[in-house]
C-alpha positions as CSV (number, residue, x, y, z in Angstrom):
1,X,-33.6,23.1,-1.0
2,X,-32.5,26.7,-0.5
3,X,-29.9,28.5,-2.7
4,X,-27.2,28.2,-0.1
5,X,-26.9,24.5,-0.9
6,X,-26.1,25.3,-4.5
7,X,-22.5,25.7,-5.8
8,X,-21.1,26.6,-9.1
9,X,-18.7,23.7,-9.0
10,X,-18.6,20.6,-6.9
11,X,-15.4,18.6,-6.9
12,X,-15.6,15.0,-5.8
13,X,-12.0,14.4,-4.7
14,X,-9.6,16.4,-2.6
15,X,-6.3,15.4,-4.1
16,X,-4.0,17.5,-6.3
17,X,-6.6,17.6,-9.1
18,X,-9.6,18.6,-7.0
19,X,-7.7,21.2,-5.0
20,X,-6.0,22.7,-8.0
21,X,-9.5,23.0,-9.7
22,X,-10.8,24.7,-6.6
23,X,-8.0,27.2,-6.7
24,X,-8.6,28.1,-10.3
25,X,-12.4,28.1,-9.9
26,X,-12.0,30.3,-6.9
27,X,-10.0,32.8,-8.9
28,X,-12.9,32.7,-11.5
29,X,-15.1,33.8,-8.5
30,X,-17.1,30.5,-8.7
31,X,-18.6,29.1,-5.5
32,X,-16.8,25.7,-4.9
33,X,-17.5,22.7,-2.7
34,X,-14.9,20.0,-2.5
35,X,-15.6,16.5,-1.0
36,X,-12.9,14.1,-0.1
37,X,-13.3,10.9,1.9
38,X,-9.5,10.5,1.8
39,X,-8.0,14.0,2.0
40,X,-5.1,14.6,-0.4
41,X,-5.5,11.1,-1.9
42,X,-2.3,9.1,-2.2
43,X,-0.2,12.2,-2.2
44,X,-1.0,12.8,1.5
45,X,0.7,9.5,2.4
46,X,3.4,9.6,-0.3
47,X,6.2,10.8,2.0
48,X,8.9,13.2,0.6
49,X,8.2,14.5,-2.9
50,X,11.2,15.9,-4.8
51,X,9.8,16.5,-8.3
52,X,7.0,19.1,-7.7
53,X,8.1,22.5,-9.1
54,X,8.9,25.1,-6.6
55,X,10.1,22.7,-3.9
56,X,13.4,21.0,-3.6
57,X,11.5,18.5,-1.4
58,X,8.2,18.6,0.4
59,X,6.2,16.0,2.3
60,X,3.1,15.0,0.3
61,X,0.8,15.8,3.2
62,X,2.3,19.2,3.6
63,X,1.8,19.9,-0.2
64,X,-1.8,19.0,0.1
65,X,-2.3,21.2,3.1
66,X,-0.8,24.1,1.2
67,X,-3.2,23.5,-1.7
68,X,-6.1,23.2,0.7
69,X,-5.2,26.5,2.5
70,X,-4.9,28.3,-0.9
71,X,-8.3,27.0,-2.0
72,X,-9.9,28.0,1.2
73,X,-8.4,31.5,1.0
74,X,-10.3,31.8,-2.3
75,X,-13.6,30.8,-0.7
76,X,-13.7,27.1,-1.3
77,X,-15.7,24.9,1.1
78,X,-14.1,21.6,1.9
79,X,-15.9,18.6,3.5
80,X,-14.1,15.5,4.6
81,X,-17.1,13.4,3.7
82,X,-17.9,10.6,1.2
83,X,-20.2,11.1,-1.7
84,X,-22.5,8.2,-2.1
85,X,-24.7,9.3,-5.0
86,X,-24.8,11.8,-7.9
87,X,-27.9,12.2,-10.0
88,X,-28.8,14.6,-12.8
89,X,-32.1,16.4,-13.6
90,X,-31.8,18.6,-16.6
91,X,-28.8,21.0,-16.1
92,X,-28.7,20.4,-12.3
93,X,-26.7,17.7,-10.5
94,X,-27.7,16.5,-7.0
95,X,-24.8,15.3,-4.8
96,X,-25.7,13.1,-1.8
97,X,-23.3,12.3,0.9
98,X,-23.0,9.4,3.4
99,X,-24.9,11.6,6.0
100,X,-27.8,12.1,3.7
101,X,-27.0,15.7,3.0
102,X,-27.7,17.0,-0.5
103,X,-26.0,19.7,-2.5
104,X,-26.6,21.0,-6.0
105,X,-24.5,22.3,-8.9
106,X,-24.5,22.8,-12.6
107,X,-20.9,21.5,-13.0
108,X,-19.3,18.3,-11.5
109,X,-15.6,17.5,-11.3
110,X,-14.8,13.8,-10.9
111,X,-11.4,13.7,-9.3
112,X,-11.8,10.5,-7.3
113,X,-8.4,9.2,-8.1
114,X,-7.6,5.5,-7.8
115,X,-7.2,2.7,-5.3
116,X,-4.4,0.2,-4.7
117,X,-4.6,-2.9,-6.9
118,X,-4.5,-6.2,-5.0
119,X,-2.9,-9.5,-5.8
120,X,-6.2,-11.2,-5.6
121,X,-5.0,-14.1,-3.5
122,X,-6.8,-16.0,-0.7
123,X,-6.1,-14.6,2.7
124,X,-5.1,-11.2,1.3
125,X,-8.0,-9.3,2.7
126,X,-8.0,-11.2,6.0
127,X,-4.4,-10.3,6.6
128,X,-4.6,-6.7,5.5
129,X,-3.0,-4.6,8.2
130,X,-1.9,-7.8,9.9
131,X,1.2,-8.1,7.8
132,X,-0.1,-7.2,4.4
133,X,0.0,-3.5,3.5
134,X,-0.4,-1.1,0.5
135,X,1.2,2.0,1.9
136,X,5.0,2.0,2.6
137,X,4.9,5.5,4.1
138,X,2.0,4.6,6.5
139,X,3.1,1.2,7.7
140,X,6.8,1.0,7.0
141,X,7.7,2.2,10.6
142,X,6.0,-1.0,12.0
143,X,8.8,-3.1,10.6
144,X,11.9,-1.7,12.3
145,X,14.7,-4.3,12.2
146,X,12.5,-6.9,10.5
147,X,12.5,-8.7,7.1
148,X,9.8,-7.7,4.6
149,X,8.9,-8.1,1.0
150,X,7.8,-5.6,-1.6
151,X,5.9,-6.7,-4.7
152,X,6.1,-4.8,-7.9
153,X,8.8,-3.7,-10.5
154,X,7.8,-0.1,-11.2
155,X,8.7,3.2,-9.7
156,X,6.2,3.1,-6.9
157,X,7.6,-0.2,-5.6
158,X,11.2,1.1,-5.8
159,X,10.1,4.2,-3.9
160,X,8.5,1.9,-1.4
161,X,11.7,0.0,-1.0
162,X,13.7,3.2,-0.4
163,X,11.1,4.4,2.2
164,X,10.9,1.1,4.1
165,X,14.7,0.7,4.1
166,X,14.7,3.4,6.8
167,X,13.2,0.8,9.1
168,X,13.5,-2.8,7.8
169,X,16.6,-4.9,8.2
170,X,16.2,-6.5,4.8
171,X,13.8,-6.1,1.9
172,X,13.0,-8.6,-0.9
173,X,11.7,-6.9,-4.1
174,X,9.6,-9.5,-5.9
175,X,8.7,-8.8,-9.5
176,X,7.4,-10.6,-12.6
177,X,9.7,-8.7,-14.9
178,X,13.4,-9.3,-15.5
179,X,14.3,-5.7,-15.0
180,X,13.2,-2.8,-12.8
181,X,11.4,0.1,-14.4
182,X,11.8,3.2,-12.3
183,X,12.9,6.7,-12.4
184,X,16.7,6.7,-12.5
185,X,17.1,8.8,-9.4
186,X,15.0,6.3,-7.4
187,X,16.7,3.3,-8.9
188,X,20.1,4.7,-8.1
189,X,19.1,5.1,-4.5
190,X,17.9,1.5,-4.3
191,X,21.1,0.2,-5.9
192,X,23.1,1.6,-3.0
193,X,20.8,-0.5,-0.7
194,X,21.4,-3.6,-2.9
195,X,25.2,-3.1,-2.7
196,X,24.9,-2.8,1.0
197,X,23.1,-6.1,1.2
198,X,19.9,-4.5,2.5
199,X,17.8,-5.2,-0.6
200,X,17.6,-8.4,-2.7
201,X,15.7,-8.5,-6.0
202,X,13.7,-11.7,-6.9
203,X,12.9,-11.3,-10.5
204,X,10.7,-13.4,-12.9
205,X,8.7,-14.5,-9.9
206,X,5.5,-13.8,-8.1
207,X,3.7,-14.4,-4.8
208,X,1.5,-17.5,-5.1
209,X,0.3,-17.8,-1.5
210,X,-0.1,-15.6,1.6
211,X,0.2,-17.7,4.7
212,X,-1.0,-16.9,8.2
213,X,-4.0,-17.0,10.5
214,X,-3.9,-14.0,12.8
215,X,-0.9,-12.4,11.2
216,X,1.4,-13.0,8.2
217,X,3.7,-15.9,8.7
218,X,5.3,-16.3,5.3
219,X,4.7,-16.1,1.6
220,X,5.0,-18.8,-1.0
221,X,6.6,-18.0,-4.3
222,X,5.6,-19.4,-7.7
223,X,9.2,-20.4,-8.5
224,X,11.9,-21.4,-6.0
225,X,14.3,-18.8,-4.7
226,X,17.6,-20.2,-3.2
227,X,16.1,-23.7,-3.4
228,X,12.8,-23.0,-1.7
229,X,9.4,-21.4,-2.6
230,X,8.9,-20.4,1.0
231,X,10.0,-16.9,1.9
232,X,9.9,-16.0,5.6
233,X,8.9,-12.4,6.0
234,X,7.0,-10.5,8.6
235,X,5.6,-7.9,6.3
236,X,4.3,-7.8,2.7
237,X,3.9,-4.5,0.9
238,X,2.0,-4.6,-2.4
239,X,2.9,-1.9,-5.0
240,X,1.5,-3.1,-8.3
241,X,-0.4,-0.1,-9.5
242,X,-3.9,1.1,-9.0
243,X,-7.4,0.9,-10.4
244,X,-9.5,4.1,-11.1
245,X,-12.4,4.9,-8.8
246,X,-15.1,5.4,-11.4
247,X,-18.3,4.2,-9.7
248,X,-19.9,7.7,-9.4
249,X,-18.8,8.6,-13.0
250,X,-20.4,5.5,-14.5
251,X,-23.6,6.1,-12.6
252,X,-23.8,9.3,-14.6
253,X,-23.2,7.5,-17.8
254,X,-19.6,8.8,-18.3
255,X,-17.6,6.9,-20.9
256,X,-14.6,4.9,-19.9
257,X,-11.7,3.5,-22.0
258,X,-10.8,-0.1,-22.4
259,X,-8.7,0.0,-19.1
260,X,-11.5,1.5,-17.1
261,X,-10.3,5.1,-17.0
262,X,-12.5,8.1,-17.8
263,X,-12.0,9.5,-21.3
264,X,-11.9,13.2,-21.7
265,X,-11.1,15.9,-24.3
266,X,-7.9,17.9,-23.8
267,X,-10.1,20.4,-21.9
268,X,-11.1,17.7,-19.4
269,X,-14.7,17.4,-20.7
270,X,-16.4,14.1,-20.5
271,X,-19.1,13.0,-22.9
272,X,-21.7,14.1,-20.3
273,X,-22.3,17.8,-20.5
274,X,-21.5,19.5,-17.2
275,X,-19.3,16.6,-16.0
276,X,-15.6,17.1,-16.1
277,X,-12.8,14.8,-14.9
278,X,-9.2,15.2,-13.8
279,X,-6.3,13.4,-12.1
280,X,-5.5,9.7,-11.9
281,X,-9.1,8.7,-12.7
282,X,-8.6,9.8,-16.3
283,X,-6.6,8.4,-19.2
284,X,-5.3,11.7,-20.6
285,X,-1.7,11.1,-19.8
286,X,-1.8,7.4,-20.0
287,X,0.1,5.6,-17.2
288,X,2.0,8.8,-16.3
289,X,0.3,9.7,-13.0
290,X,2.0,12.6,-11.2
291,X,0.9,15.4,-8.9
292,X,1.9,18.0,-11.5
293,X,-0.2,16.4,-14.2
294,X,-3.2,16.0,-11.8
295,X,-2.9,19.7,-10.8
296,X,-2.7,20.8,-14.4
297,X,-5.7,18.8,-15.3
298,X,-7.6,20.3,-12.4
299,X,-6.7,23.8,-13.6
300,X,-7.9,23.0,-17.1
301,X,-11.1,21.3,-15.8
302,X,-12.0,24.4,-13.7
303,X,-11.5,26.6,-16.8
304,X,-13.9,24.4,-18.8
305,X,-16.4,24.3,-15.9
306,X,-16.3,28.1,-15.7
307,X,-17.1,28.4,-19.4
308,X,-19.9,25.9,-19.1
309,X,-21.3,27.5,-16.0
310,X,-21.5,30.9,-17.6
311,X,-24.0,29.4,-20.1
312,X,-25.9,26.8,-18.0
313,X,-25.4,27.8,-14.4
314,X,-28.6,29.8,-14.0
315,X,-30.7,26.8,-15.2
316,X,-29.9,25.1,-11.8
317,X,-31.5,27.8,-9.7
318,X,-34.8,29.5,-10.4
319,X,-36.1,32.3,-8.2
320,X,-33.7,31.3,-5.4
321,X,-34.8,27.7,-5.4
322,X,-33.0,24.7,-6.8
323,X,-34.5,23.7,-10.1
324,X,-34.9,19.9,-9.9
325,X,-36.6,19.8,-13.4
326,X,-40.1,20.5,-12.1
327,X,-39.9,24.3,-12.1
328,X,-40.8,25.8,-15.4
329,X,-38.1,28.1,-16.8
């Protein structure tokens, strides 16, 4: 294990949090390695973004590319690879990837984000990508001129409706709540589609069954709509929030809150020394999950990691070799 495999900071996650941390750490002249099995996280497939400062509008993938280029210009190494294991020996962390490669660091950033929440219904997994989808930007174009349903009553579902309306002939928005809860600018756009007869809201209802063998044939509602619980749609998009990806964090003993998110100090420190967290995987800003908050958390986490590394960084390398705990200091 030679010194070239040792980095001052390793970020697990290449979304806004991980890349912003890499930019700031690079400016601190730290050596940085970023891993991301899904480059850019959800932002890379979010479509047009109109609320990131500095841009009237920018595609999410383009925004992540710009962050990536800035991080690389500051010396960051980026691997599109999945991390399968993180272990700790003293002040040194060992990061193992799906290829079996190992890397070492004194500071870890958990910026693993979240994954789409499912309805948890029979047939849901079997029909995923066969009529059931979780990304309107990715799969909306498949439904040109067709009738689809969108599940969820929050901002992400409303944005999904607005995106898929570019293709679908009609969209049903199915939600448990009585009212939509979305950013006014997004809701106002959807109301134009409602007035045009392109979108119909089915409130105080939910999907009870997903029907189909080789592809989605229809969905069954819990309560009747227009006299029937059957709703004939060719596509079903599920936008009901996300769950944090915390498997690696919990393997290190990092504390979570009651909702499963990583708890941190305002300086993005976890309760495990040397481990920091940022982005959607944390609870710092509650349910407010945005690129700007993720980037801000990444910047703060890098600053904290820099301060920690100044004190503990040399303990991870002794005489040019990785200190795995067996080398006397």
